[in-house]
Backbone as JSON, one array per atom type, in Angstrom:
{
  "sequence": "XXXXXXXXXXXXXXXXXXXXXXXXXXXXXXXXXXXXXXXXXXXXXXXXXXXXXXXXXXXXXXXXXXXXXXXXXXXXXXXXXXXXXXXXXXXXXXXXXXXXXXXXXXXXXXXXXXXXXXXXXXXXXXXXXXXXXXXXXXXXXXXXXXXXXXXXXXXXXXXXXXXXXXXXXXXXXXXXXXXXXXXXXXXXXXXXXXXXXXXXXXXXXXXXXXXXXXXXXXXXXXXXXXXXXXXXXXXXXXXXXXXXXXXXXXXXXXXXXXX",
  "N": [[0.84, -1.2, 0.0], [0.46, 2.3, -0.73], [2.36, 4.96, 0.82], [0.83, 7.28, 2.97], [0.1, 10.69, 3.8], [-1.05, 11.74, 6.86], [-3.33, 13.54, 8.79], [-3.59, 13.58, 12.24], [-4.67, 12.48, 15.56], [-3.33, 11.19, 18.46], [-4.78, 8.5, 19.99], [-4.45, 6.28, 21.71], [-2.0, 3.93, 22.98], [-0.25, 0.8, 23.02], [1.92, -1.79, 24.22], [3.66, -3.95, 21.96], [5.11, -6.81, 21.12], [8.72, -6.85, 21.58], [10.01, -4.38, 20.98], [8.14, -2.83, 19.72], [5.14, -0.85, 19.12], [1.58, -0.73, 19.32], [-0.45, 1.63, 17.95], [-3.19, 3.69, 18.25], [-4.73, 5.87, 16.13], [-6.64, 8.73, 15.59], [-7.58, 9.64, 12.6], [-7.88, 12.23, 10.16], [-8.31, 11.57, 7.53], [-9.06, 8.85, 7.4], [-10.48, 8.05, 9.62], [-10.63, 6.3, 12.81], [-7.7, 4.43, 13.23], [-5.7, 1.58, 13.72], [-2.29, 1.36, 14.12], [0.81, -0.3, 13.5], [3.76, 0.51, 14.99], [6.88, 0.16, 14.35], [9.69, -0.5, 16.36], [9.19, 1.64, 18.02], [9.26, 1.59, 20.77], [11.85, 1.79, 21.54], [14.19, 3.78, 23.28], [15.45, 5.94, 21.88], [14.06, 6.13, 19.57], [12.68, 7.69, 16.69], [9.96, 7.9, 16.47], [9.05, 7.65, 19.04], [8.36, 9.8, 20.89], [6.38, 11.01, 19.4], [4.14, 9.44, 19.32], [2.8, 9.42, 21.69], [-0.12, 9.39, 23.75], [-2.5, 11.98, 23.14], [-0.87, 13.51, 21.57], [-0.63, 15.33, 18.51], [-0.61, 15.75, 14.95], [1.14, 15.57, 11.8], [1.34, 12.58, 10.2], [3.03, 9.78, 8.69], [2.12, 6.94, 6.9], [0.98, 3.61, 6.0], [-2.19, 2.41, 5.14], [-4.04, -0.46, 5.61], [-6.64, -2.49, 4.35], [-7.26, -4.85, 5.58], [-6.08, -6.48, 8.49], [-3.08, -5.25, 10.16], [-2.22, -1.8, 9.95], [0.54, 0.36, 8.99], [2.75, 2.52, 10.62], [5.09, 4.79, 9.6], [6.63, 7.14, 9.76], [6.95, 10.48, 11.17], [5.95, 13.7, 10.3], [5.59, 16.29, 11.48], [4.79, 17.17, 14.88], [2.82, 17.9, 17.83], [2.24, 18.12, 21.36], [-0.76, 18.23, 23.28], [-0.21, 20.23, 25.59], [-1.19, 21.58, 27.91], [-3.48, 20.03, 28.45], [-2.29, 17.57, 28.96], [-0.98, 18.12, 31.33], [-2.9, 18.94, 33.14], [-5.01, 17.53, 35.44], [-7.85, 17.16, 35.44], [-8.63, 18.06, 32.86], [-7.14, 16.27, 31.33], [-8.4, 13.86, 32.03], [-10.98, 14.24, 30.96], [-10.38, 14.62, 28.23], [-9.24, 12.15, 27.58], [-11.45, 10.51, 28.02], [-13.2, 11.56, 26.05], [-11.89, 10.8, 23.65], [-12.01, 8.04, 23.95], [-14.77, 7.69, 23.86], [-15.36, 8.51, 21.25], [-13.99, 6.51, 19.95], [-15.57, 4.23, 20.38], [-17.88, 5.06, 19.19], [-17.46, 5.14, 16.47], [-16.58, 2.98, 13.8], [-13.5, 1.18, 13.17], [-11.42, 2.56, 10.68], [-13.46, 4.08, 9.61], [-14.47, 6.85, 7.99], [-14.68, 10.04, 9.44], [-15.67, 12.47, 8.6], [-17.1, 15.62, 9.2], [-16.98, 15.22, 11.94], [-14.39, 14.79, 12.83], [-13.24, 17.35, 12.81], [-14.77, 18.53, 14.81], [-13.99, 17.07, 17.1], [-11.28, 17.76, 17.17], [-11.54, 20.54, 17.53], [-12.73, 20.54, 20.06], [-10.64, 19.52, 21.67], [-8.76, 21.52, 21.27], [-10.0, 23.71, 22.49], [-10.04, 22.81, 25.15], [-7.29, 22.76, 25.52], [-6.78, 25.45, 25.61], [-7.6, 26.0, 28.11], [-10.3, 26.09, 28.62], [-13.5, 25.16, 30.04], [-13.47, 21.78, 30.6], [-15.52, 19.92, 31.11], [-17.96, 21.0, 30.09], [-17.33, 21.29, 27.41], [-16.95, 18.61, 26.65], [-19.48, 17.67, 27.3], [-21.0, 18.86, 25.27], [-20.07, 17.35, 23.07], [-20.87, 14.8, 23.92], [-23.68, 15.01, 23.92], [-24.16, 15.5, 21.21], [-23.09, 13.22, 20.06], [-24.87, 11.24, 20.71], [-26.55, 10.44, 18.7], [-25.01, 8.63, 17.27], [-25.37, 6.35, 18.65], [-27.9, 5.59, 18.17], [-29.77, 7.27, 19.34], [-31.82, 10.11, 19.66], [-32.61, 12.54, 21.25], [-35.16, 15.0, 21.86], [-34.54, 18.25, 22.57], [-35.32, 20.93, 22.7], [-38.03, 21.47, 23.01], [-41.32, 20.45, 24.09], [-42.01, 17.06, 23.58], [-44.53, 16.21, 23.1], [-46.48, 18.33, 22.85], [-45.05, 20.42, 21.8], [-44.46, 22.82, 23.09], [-42.31, 25.3, 24.55], [-42.14, 27.06, 26.57], [-42.71, 26.46, 29.18], [-41.99, 24.92, 32.41], [-39.65, 22.21, 32.31], [-39.08, 18.66, 31.91], [-37.03, 15.74, 31.59], [-37.73, 12.92, 29.65], [-37.05, 9.59, 29.45], [-38.64, 7.61, 28.4], [-40.21, 8.91, 26.43], [-38.28, 10.02, 24.9], [-37.19, 12.64, 25.08], [-37.93, 16.07, 25.93], [-40.52, 16.88, 28.26], [-43.14, 19.1, 28.8], [-44.53, 20.94, 31.62], [-47.27, 20.49, 31.5], [-47.49, 17.89, 30.67], [-46.18, 16.13, 32.33], [-47.39, 14.13, 33.75], [-47.62, 12.06, 31.98], [-45.33, 10.58, 32.12], [-44.36, 9.37, 34.93], [-41.79, 8.94, 35.89], [-40.12, 10.8, 34.85], [-37.31, 13.04, 34.61], [-36.99, 15.86, 36.41], [-36.06, 19.16, 35.58], [-34.1, 22.09, 36.21], [-34.97, 25.33, 34.99], [-32.86, 26.73, 33.8], [-31.04, 24.66, 33.26], [-32.47, 23.14, 31.35], [-32.54, 25.01, 29.3], [-29.83, 25.26, 28.67], [-29.29, 22.69, 27.71], [-30.71, 22.66, 25.29], [-29.23, 24.62, 24.01], [-26.54, 23.59, 23.97], [-26.86, 21.38, 22.35], [-26.85, 22.31, 19.78], [-24.5, 23.63, 19.27], [-21.62, 24.55, 17.44], [-18.46, 23.61, 17.89], [-16.26, 24.67, 16.68], [-16.75, 27.3, 16.39], [-16.93, 28.68, 18.74], [-15.57, 30.24, 21.69], [-15.66, 30.09, 24.44], [-17.76, 28.65, 26.96], [-19.74, 29.54, 29.48], [-20.87, 28.16, 32.42], [-22.75, 27.73, 35.36], [-21.97, 26.09, 38.52], [-24.06, 24.54, 39.62], [-25.73, 24.03, 37.43], [-23.93, 22.62, 35.84], [-23.63, 20.3, 37.37], [-26.22, 19.27, 37.16], [-26.31, 18.76, 34.4], [-24.31, 16.8, 34.15], [-25.5, 14.7, 35.63], [-27.83, 14.11, 34.12], [-26.84, 13.52, 31.51], [-25.11, 11.4, 32.06], [-26.98, 9.54, 32.97], [-28.46, 9.03, 30.64], [-26.51, 7.89, 28.95], [-25.81, 5.66, 30.46], [-28.27, 4.24, 30.87], [-29.69, 4.21, 28.4], [-27.92, 4.22, 26.14], [-26.3, 2.26, 27.06], [-23.62, 2.32, 27.74], [-20.57, 2.02, 29.36], [-17.88, 3.28, 30.13], [-14.52, 2.97, 31.29], [-13.0, 5.27, 31.53], [-14.93, 7.2, 31.87], [-16.03, 6.49, 34.33], [-13.88, 7.08, 35.96], [-13.83, 9.89, 35.82], [-16.27, 10.42, 37.09], [-15.62, 9.52, 39.65], [-13.68, 11.4, 40.3], [-15.21, 13.76, 40.5], [-16.77, 13.03, 42.65], [-14.86, 12.82, 44.68], [-14.11, 15.5, 44.78], [-16.5, 16.65, 45.64], [-16.71, 15.57, 48.21], [-14.47, 16.69, 49.44], [-15.22, 19.36, 49.52], [-17.4, 19.23, 51.18], [-16.3, 18.3, 53.56], [-13.9, 19.88, 54.46], [-11.91, 20.12, 56.51], [-11.62, 17.55, 57.58], [-10.68, 16.13, 55.35]],
  "CA": [[0.0, 0.0, 0.0], [1.27, 3.53, -0.77], [2.49, 5.76, 2.04], [-0.06, 8.43, 2.98], [0.28, 11.72, 4.82], [-2.29, 11.71, 7.63], [-3.53, 14.41, 9.95], [-4.11, 12.67, 13.24], [-4.59, 12.68, 17.0], [-3.03, 9.91, 19.08], [-5.83, 8.12, 20.93], [-3.92, 5.35, 22.7], [-0.92, 3.05, 22.53], [0.07, -0.31, 23.91], [3.11, -2.53, 23.82], [3.47, -5.05, 21.02], [6.44, -7.39, 20.97], [9.74, -6.28, 22.46], [10.37, -3.0, 20.7], [7.12, -2.21, 18.89], [3.92, -0.35, 19.74], [0.35, -0.56, 18.57], [-0.85, 3.01, 18.18], [-4.49, 4.04, 17.68], [-4.73, 7.28, 15.72], [-7.85, 9.27, 14.98], [-7.1, 10.35, 11.42], [-8.87, 13.01, 9.4], [-8.55, 10.96, 6.23], [-9.56, 7.47, 7.43], [-11.1, 7.73, 10.89], [-9.74, 5.62, 13.77], [-6.89, 3.38, 12.61], [-4.65, 1.0, 14.55], [-1.04, 1.24, 13.39], [2.0, -0.89, 14.1], [4.91, 1.41, 14.92], [8.04, -0.7, 14.61], [10.82, 0.1, 17.05], [8.82, 2.88, 18.72], [9.53, 1.47, 22.21], [13.26, 2.08, 21.8], [14.28, 5.13, 23.86], [15.87, 6.97, 20.93], [13.29, 6.01, 18.32], [12.14, 8.96, 16.23], [8.51, 7.91, 16.67], [8.7, 7.42, 20.44], [7.65, 10.94, 21.45], [5.29, 11.44, 18.53], [2.98, 8.55, 19.41], [2.23, 9.48, 23.02], [-1.51, 9.87, 23.72], [-2.75, 13.43, 23.13], [-0.08, 14.19, 20.55], [-1.35, 15.5, 17.24], [0.28, 16.28, 13.93], [1.13, 14.95, 10.47], [2.01, 11.28, 10.28], [3.17, 9.05, 7.43], [1.87, 5.52, 7.11], [0.18, 2.89, 5.0], [-3.41, 1.87, 5.72], [-4.45, -1.69, 4.96], [-8.06, -2.78, 4.58], [-7.31, -6.0, 6.49], [-4.87, -6.61, 9.29], [-2.47, -4.05, 10.7], [-1.63, -0.74, 9.13], [1.91, 0.6, 9.44], [3.19, 3.9, 10.79], [6.49, 4.78, 9.18], [7.37, 8.36, 10.13], [6.16, 11.65, 11.55], [6.42, 14.93, 9.67], [5.71, 17.17, 12.64], [3.76, 16.87, 15.87], [2.8, 18.65, 19.08], [1.4, 17.55, 22.41], [-1.64, 19.15, 23.98], [0.57, 20.3, 26.82], [-2.05, 21.9, 29.06], [-4.32, 18.87, 28.73], [-1.44, 16.53, 29.55], [-0.55, 18.51, 32.67], [-4.06, 19.22, 33.99], [-5.61, 16.23, 35.74], [-9.25, 17.09, 35.01], [-8.67, 18.18, 31.4], [-6.63, 15.0, 30.8], [-9.43, 12.84, 32.2], [-12.05, 14.48, 29.99], [-9.88, 14.38, 26.87], [-9.11, 10.7, 27.44], [-12.81, 9.99, 27.88], [-13.73, 11.97, 24.75], [-11.31, 9.95, 22.62], [-12.57, 6.69, 24.13], [-16.16, 7.73, 23.39], [-15.29, 8.54, 19.78], [-13.51, 5.2, 19.5], [-16.69, 3.28, 20.35], [-18.96, 5.6, 18.35], [-17.13, 4.94, 15.06], [-15.82, 1.77, 13.48], [-12.15, 1.38, 12.63], [-11.31, 2.96, 9.27], [-14.68, 4.77, 9.2], [-14.18, 8.28, 7.84], [-15.54, 10.78, 10.35], [-16.22, 13.69, 8.02], [-17.03, 16.78, 10.08], [-16.76, 14.85, 13.33], [-12.96, 14.97, 13.15], [-13.02, 18.77, 13.12], [-15.38, 18.82, 16.1], [-13.11, 16.51, 18.12], [-10.08, 18.61, 17.2], [-11.92, 21.82, 18.14], [-12.94, 20.29, 21.49], [-9.34, 19.41, 22.32], [-8.1, 22.83, 21.23], [-10.62, 24.53, 23.53], [-9.5, 22.34, 26.42], [-5.9, 23.17, 25.58], [-6.8, 26.86, 25.99], [-8.02, 26.12, 29.49], [-11.74, 26.21, 28.75], [-14.11, 24.15, 30.9], [-13.49, 20.52, 29.86], [-16.79, 19.21, 31.23], [-18.97, 21.54, 29.17], [-16.9, 20.96, 26.04], [-17.25, 17.2, 26.41], [-20.94, 17.54, 27.31], [-21.46, 19.16, 23.9], [-19.78, 16.19, 22.23], [-21.71, 13.68, 24.36], [-25.04, 15.25, 23.45], [-24.2, 15.37, 19.76], [-22.74, 11.85, 19.67], [-25.94, 10.29, 21.02], [-27.07, 9.92, 17.43], [-24.2, 7.49, 16.85], [-25.86, 5.19, 19.41], [-29.31, 5.4, 17.85], [-30.6, 8.1, 20.2], [-31.98, 11.46, 19.15], [-33.54, 13.25, 22.14], [-35.64, 16.34, 21.53], [-34.09, 19.06, 23.69], [-35.75, 22.33, 22.68], [-39.48, 21.63, 23.12], [-42.05, 19.27, 24.57], [-42.18, 16.1, 22.48], [-45.96, 15.95, 22.89], [-47.22, 19.5, 22.35], [-44.16, 21.36, 21.13], [-44.25, 24.04, 23.86], [-40.98, 25.47, 25.14], [-42.22, 28.18, 27.52], [-43.06, 25.96, 30.51], [-40.97, 24.1, 33.07], [-39.4, 21.0, 31.53], [-38.49, 17.46, 32.49], [-36.57, 14.83, 30.54], [-38.36, 11.61, 29.7], [-36.41, 8.53, 28.67], [-39.69, 6.88, 27.7], [-40.65, 9.67, 25.27], [-37.12, 10.42, 24.12], [-36.98, 14.08, 25.02], [-38.5, 16.92, 26.97], [-41.95, 17.0, 28.51], [-43.48, 20.32, 29.51], [-45.26, 20.68, 32.87], [-48.62, 20.0, 31.2], [-47.48, 16.47, 30.29], [-45.36, 15.33, 33.24], [-48.16, 12.96, 34.2], [-47.46, 11.0, 30.99], [-44.19, 9.76, 32.53], [-44.1, 9.67, 36.35], [-40.37, 8.79, 36.21], [-39.33, 11.8, 34.13], [-36.33, 13.73, 35.43], [-37.32, 17.28, 36.4], [-34.88, 19.98, 35.36], [-34.21, 23.52, 36.4], [-35.19, 26.03, 33.73], [-31.56, 27.06, 33.21], [-30.48, 23.42, 32.73], [-33.18, 22.81, 30.12], [-32.12, 25.97, 28.27], [-28.47, 24.92, 28.25], [-29.34, 21.47, 26.9], [-31.12, 23.06, 23.95], [-28.12, 25.37, 23.43], [-25.39, 22.73, 23.72], [-27.17, 20.42, 21.28], [-26.68, 22.89, 18.44], [-23.25, 24.39, 19.21], [-20.48, 24.12, 16.63], [-17.31, 23.95, 18.73], [-15.27, 25.44, 15.91], [-17.18, 28.7, 16.32], [-17.06, 29.26, 20.08], [-14.31, 30.37, 22.43], [-15.9, 29.67, 25.82], [-19.15, 28.49, 27.38], [-19.73, 29.69, 30.93], [-22.01, 27.49, 33.04], [-22.57, 27.7, 36.8], [-21.68, 24.75, 39.05], [-25.3, 23.79, 39.8], [-26.17, 23.56, 36.11], [-22.98, 21.59, 35.42], [-23.98, 19.06, 38.08], [-27.45, 18.76, 36.53], [-25.96, 18.23, 33.08], [-23.6, 15.53, 34.35], [-26.44, 13.67, 36.06], [-28.72, 13.73, 33.03], [-26.1, 12.89, 30.4], [-24.65, 10.09, 32.55], [-28.15, 8.65, 33.0], [-28.8, 8.63, 29.27], [-25.49, 6.97, 28.44], [-25.87, 4.42, 31.23], [-29.53, 3.52, 30.72], [-30.18, 4.08, 27.03], [-26.84, 3.81, 25.25], [-25.67, 1.07, 27.63], [-22.18, 2.51, 27.62], [-19.96, 2.16, 30.68], [-16.45, 3.37, 29.87], [-13.69, 3.16, 32.48], [-12.57, 6.66, 31.6], [-16.04, 7.98, 32.41], [-16.13, 6.18, 35.76], [-12.81, 7.83, 36.63], [-14.3, 11.27, 35.95], [-17.3, 10.42, 38.13], [-14.92, 9.4, 40.93], [-13.03, 12.69, 40.56], [-16.23, 14.7, 40.96], [-17.19, 12.6, 43.98], [-13.79, 13.24, 45.59], [-14.2, 16.96, 44.92], [-17.68, 16.95, 46.46], [-16.4, 15.22, 49.61], [-13.53, 17.68, 49.95], [-15.95, 20.6, 49.78], [-18.28, 19.0, 52.31], [-15.51, 18.07, 54.77], [-12.55, 20.4, 54.16], [-10.93, 19.85, 57.57], [-11.42, 16.09, 57.69], [-9.92, 15.62, 54.23]],
  "C": [[0.88, 1.25, 0.0], [1.29, 4.23, 0.58], [1.6, 7.0, 1.91], [0.38, 9.42, 4.05], [-1.06, 11.89, 5.54], [-2.27, 12.74, 8.74], [-4.16, 13.56, 11.04], [-3.89, 13.1, 14.67], [-4.35, 11.31, 17.63], [-4.07, 9.62, 20.16], [-5.3, 7.25, 22.06], [-2.75, 4.59, 22.1], [-0.79, 1.91, 23.51], [1.24, -1.09, 23.34], [2.74, -3.67, 22.89], [4.86, -5.59, 20.68], [7.45, -6.58, 21.78], [9.97, -4.8, 22.24], [9.28, -2.21, 19.97], [5.93, -1.72, 19.73], [2.76, -0.47, 18.76], [-0.21, 0.8, 18.94], [-2.18, 3.28, 17.48], [-4.49, 5.54, 17.39], [-6.09, 7.63, 15.14], [-7.39, 10.14, 13.82], [-8.23, 11.1, 10.73], [-9.27, 12.28, 8.12], [-9.24, 9.61, 6.3], [-10.22, 7.09, 8.74], [-10.13, 7.06, 11.85], [-9.01, 4.46, 13.09], [-5.85, 2.9, 13.62], [-3.41, 0.76, 13.69], [-0.02, 0.44, 14.2], [3.14, 0.1, 13.89], [6.15, 0.62, 15.32], [9.15, 0.09, 15.29], [10.49, 1.3, 17.9], [9.04, 2.81, 20.23], [10.99, 1.76, 22.54], [13.39, 3.53, 22.27], [14.61, 6.23, 22.86], [15.12, 6.9, 19.61], [12.67, 7.35, 17.95], [10.64, 9.06, 16.48], [8.11, 7.91, 18.14], [7.89, 8.57, 21.03], [6.39, 11.3, 20.69], [4.03, 10.6, 18.67], [2.46, 8.45, 20.85], [0.78, 9.95, 22.92], [-1.58, 11.38, 23.9], [-1.69, 14.21, 22.36], [-0.95, 14.34, 19.3], [-0.39, 16.09, 16.22], [0.07, 15.59, 12.6], [1.99, 13.69, 10.52], [2.06, 10.65, 8.89], [2.97, 7.57, 7.71], [1.08, 4.92, 5.97], [-1.0, 2.22, 5.7], [-3.86, 0.67, 4.91], [-5.91, -1.99, 5.31], [-8.24, -3.97, 5.51], [-5.99, -6.08, 7.24], [-4.33, -5.25, 9.73], [-2.07, -3.07, 9.62], [-0.28, -0.39, 9.75], [2.22, 2.09, 9.48], [4.68, 3.94, 10.52], [7.29, 5.99, 9.64], [6.4, 9.42, 10.6], [6.78, 12.86, 10.88], [6.65, 15.98, 10.76], [4.58, 16.85, 13.6], [3.9, 17.81, 17.06], [2.0, 17.84, 20.1], [0.47, 18.63, 22.92], [-1.09, 19.27, 25.4], [-0.29, 20.62, 28.04], [-2.91, 20.71, 29.45], [-3.51, 17.78, 29.43], [-1.11, 16.84, 31.01], [-1.7, 18.72, 33.64], [-4.87, 17.94, 34.2], [-7.04, 16.13, 35.21], [-9.36, 17.16, 33.49], [-8.19, 16.88, 30.76], [-7.68, 13.91, 30.89], [-10.55, 13.01, 31.17], [-11.6, 14.24, 28.56], [-9.74, 12.89, 26.6], [-10.48, 10.06, 27.24], [-13.39, 10.34, 26.52], [-13.19, 11.06, 23.65], [-11.81, 8.51, 22.73], [-14.01, 6.63, 23.62], [-16.21, 7.73, 21.87], [-14.89, 7.17, 19.24], [-14.63, 4.18, 19.43], [-17.83, 3.76, 19.45], [-18.72, 5.34, 16.87], [-16.33, 3.66, 14.89], [-14.41, 2.13, 13.03], [-12.23, 1.63, 11.13], [-12.63, 3.56, 8.73], [-14.39, 6.26, 9.16], [-15.18, 9.09, 8.66], [-16.19, 12.0, 9.72], [-16.03, 14.86, 8.99], [-16.78, 16.47, 11.54], [-15.3, 15.04, 13.74], [-12.69, 16.41, 13.56], [-13.63, 19.15, 14.46], [-14.52, 18.29, 17.25], [-11.87, 17.39, 18.27], [-10.39, 19.95, 17.86], [-12.13, 21.66, 19.64], [-11.6, 20.23, 22.22], [-8.61, 20.75, 22.33], [-8.69, 23.78, 22.27], [-10.13, 24.11, 24.91], [-8.06, 22.77, 26.6], [-5.78, 24.65, 25.97], [-7.24, 27.08, 27.43], [-9.51, 26.3, 29.68], [-12.3, 25.01, 29.51], [-14.23, 22.8, 30.18], [-14.82, 19.79, 29.98], [-17.79, 19.69, 30.2], [-18.61, 21.22, 27.73], [-17.24, 19.51, 25.72], [-18.75, 16.94, 26.47], [-21.52, 17.84, 25.94], [-21.26, 17.95, 23.01], [-20.64, 14.99, 22.62], [-23.12, 13.83, 23.82], [-25.13, 15.0, 21.94], [-23.9, 13.94, 19.3], [-23.83, 10.83, 20.0], [-26.53, 9.67, 19.76], [-26.3, 8.72, 16.92], [-24.63, 6.21, 17.56], [-27.36, 5.0, 19.24], [-30.26, 6.22, 18.69], [-30.65, 9.53, 19.64], [-32.97, 12.24, 20.01], [-33.94, 14.62, 21.59], [-35.37, 17.23, 22.75], [-34.81, 20.41, 23.81], [-37.25, 22.56, 22.84], [-40.09, 20.35, 23.68], [-42.31, 18.34, 23.4], [-43.65, 15.83, 22.19], [-46.67, 17.14, 22.27], [-46.35, 20.54, 21.67], [-43.88, 22.65, 21.9], [-42.84, 24.08, 24.45], [-40.96, 26.55, 26.21], [-42.57, 27.75, 28.93], [-41.88, 25.23, 31.13], [-40.87, 22.75, 32.36], [-38.85, 19.87, 32.39], [-38.06, 16.56, 31.35], [-37.2, 13.46, 30.73], [-37.6, 10.63, 28.83], [-37.45, 7.79, 27.84], [-40.11, 7.58, 26.41], [-39.49, 10.2, 24.43], [-36.93, 11.91, 23.99], [-37.69, 14.79, 26.15], [-40.03, 16.78, 27.04], [-42.18, 18.31, 29.26], [-44.34, 19.95, 30.73], [-46.66, 20.14, 32.63], [-48.66, 18.5, 30.95], [-46.57, 15.62, 31.17], [-46.08, 14.06, 33.67], [-48.04, 11.79, 33.22], [-46.29, 10.07, 31.33], [-43.84, 10.11, 33.97], [-42.62, 9.6, 36.73], [-39.49, 9.83, 35.51], [-38.45, 12.58, 35.1], [-36.57, 15.24, 35.32], [-36.03, 18.11, 36.38], [-35.15, 21.43, 35.74], [-34.31, 24.19, 35.04], [-33.87, 26.33, 33.03], [-30.92, 25.81, 32.59], [-31.13, 23.04, 31.41], [-32.74, 23.74, 28.99], [-30.72, 25.65, 27.77], [-28.46, 23.65, 27.4], [-29.71, 21.8, 25.46], [-29.98, 23.8, 23.24], [-26.96, 24.45, 23.05], [-25.61, 21.78, 22.56], [-26.93, 20.99, 19.89], [-25.39, 23.69, 18.28], [-22.26, 23.73, 18.26], [-19.23, 24.57, 17.38], [-16.22, 24.71, 17.98], [-15.55, 26.92, 15.97], [-17.37, 29.35, 17.68], [-15.68, 29.34, 20.72], [-14.48, 29.9, 23.87], [-17.39, 29.55, 26.05], [-19.15, 28.51, 28.91], [-21.01, 29.13, 31.53], [-21.74, 27.41, 34.54], [-22.48, 26.25, 37.3], [-22.94, 23.92, 39.24], [-25.79, 23.21, 38.47], [-25.24, 22.47, 35.59], [-23.29, 20.26, 36.09], [-25.24, 18.44, 37.5], [-27.15, 18.11, 35.18], [-25.25, 16.89, 33.21], [-24.58, 14.42, 34.7], [-27.29, 13.19, 34.9], [-27.97, 12.98, 31.94], [-25.58, 11.51, 30.82], [-25.8, 9.09, 32.57], [-28.49, 8.14, 31.61], [-27.79, 7.62, 28.73], [-25.52, 5.63, 29.18], [-27.11, 3.59, 30.86], [-29.91, 3.25, 29.27], [-29.1, 3.64, 26.04], [-26.15, 2.54, 25.75], [-24.17, 1.12, 27.59], [-21.59, 2.79, 29.0], [-18.43, 2.15, 30.5], [-15.69, 3.62, 31.17], [-13.28, 4.61, 32.64], [-13.68, 7.56, 32.12], [-16.2, 7.72, 33.91], [-15.05, 6.93, 36.55], [-13.21, 9.29, 36.83], [-15.36, 11.37, 37.05], [-16.67, 10.33, 39.52], [-14.24, 10.72, 41.3], [-14.03, 13.71, 41.09], [-16.72, 14.32, 42.36], [-16.13, 12.99, 45.02], [-13.88, 14.74, 45.84], [-15.38, 17.34, 45.81], [-17.39, 16.67, 47.94], [-15.44, 16.24, 50.23], [-14.24, 18.98, 50.32], [-16.86, 20.44, 50.99], [-17.51, 18.88, 53.63], [-14.08, 18.57, 54.59], [-11.53, 20.09, 55.23], [-10.58, 18.37, 57.65], [-10.54, 15.58, 56.58], [-8.57, 16.32, 54.07]]
}
């Protein structure tokens, strides 16, 4: 197969044989691809630094329709340095890449999704709120799991001017007039419902920051986690780690002296 120049983001790596690595790259041209990087485990290998998770750049390799593809060289690369150094940003970026990995098949071209993932990571690299950035991607990626919630109006009557609740049974919002249709619907604060409608239509390439208060962020986490757990049936280790981090933070705030 001919050597191709690929724009890519390193998703993960793992050891393979004594000196080699298997490197998963999210490529603009071919979607997620697993590459064999020969000799990349050697300390002085040219590829060693370039294939660390959260590096991004221009890579050279050959993509095979069956079996392993091969990474041969790197033209230039950078690491998302802030993300790598910030514990929370790193956790969210790792989770985002894991979510994309399960949302798309290997060698499935992502189209505009690649640019959205890249924009999300660039915003996190600038120090923007990683939770809200990833919440945008989570909401938009629900369609990849066969889910398409209606966020901006009541799914029964179409009203958007009343208090809202989310109904898993009806696949979207119910206004106060129709809460009785689903006794288990999750009631939302007005601000949370408004942000859900906003986040569902945001193009991350066109925003610089999204400011959300801590109460609304907690509401968004609870709702989005519920949807992914109950409806998408997705339970990623990287997401559980984020949930543990938020729980640790909550305990520290509740018991600052004890902790």
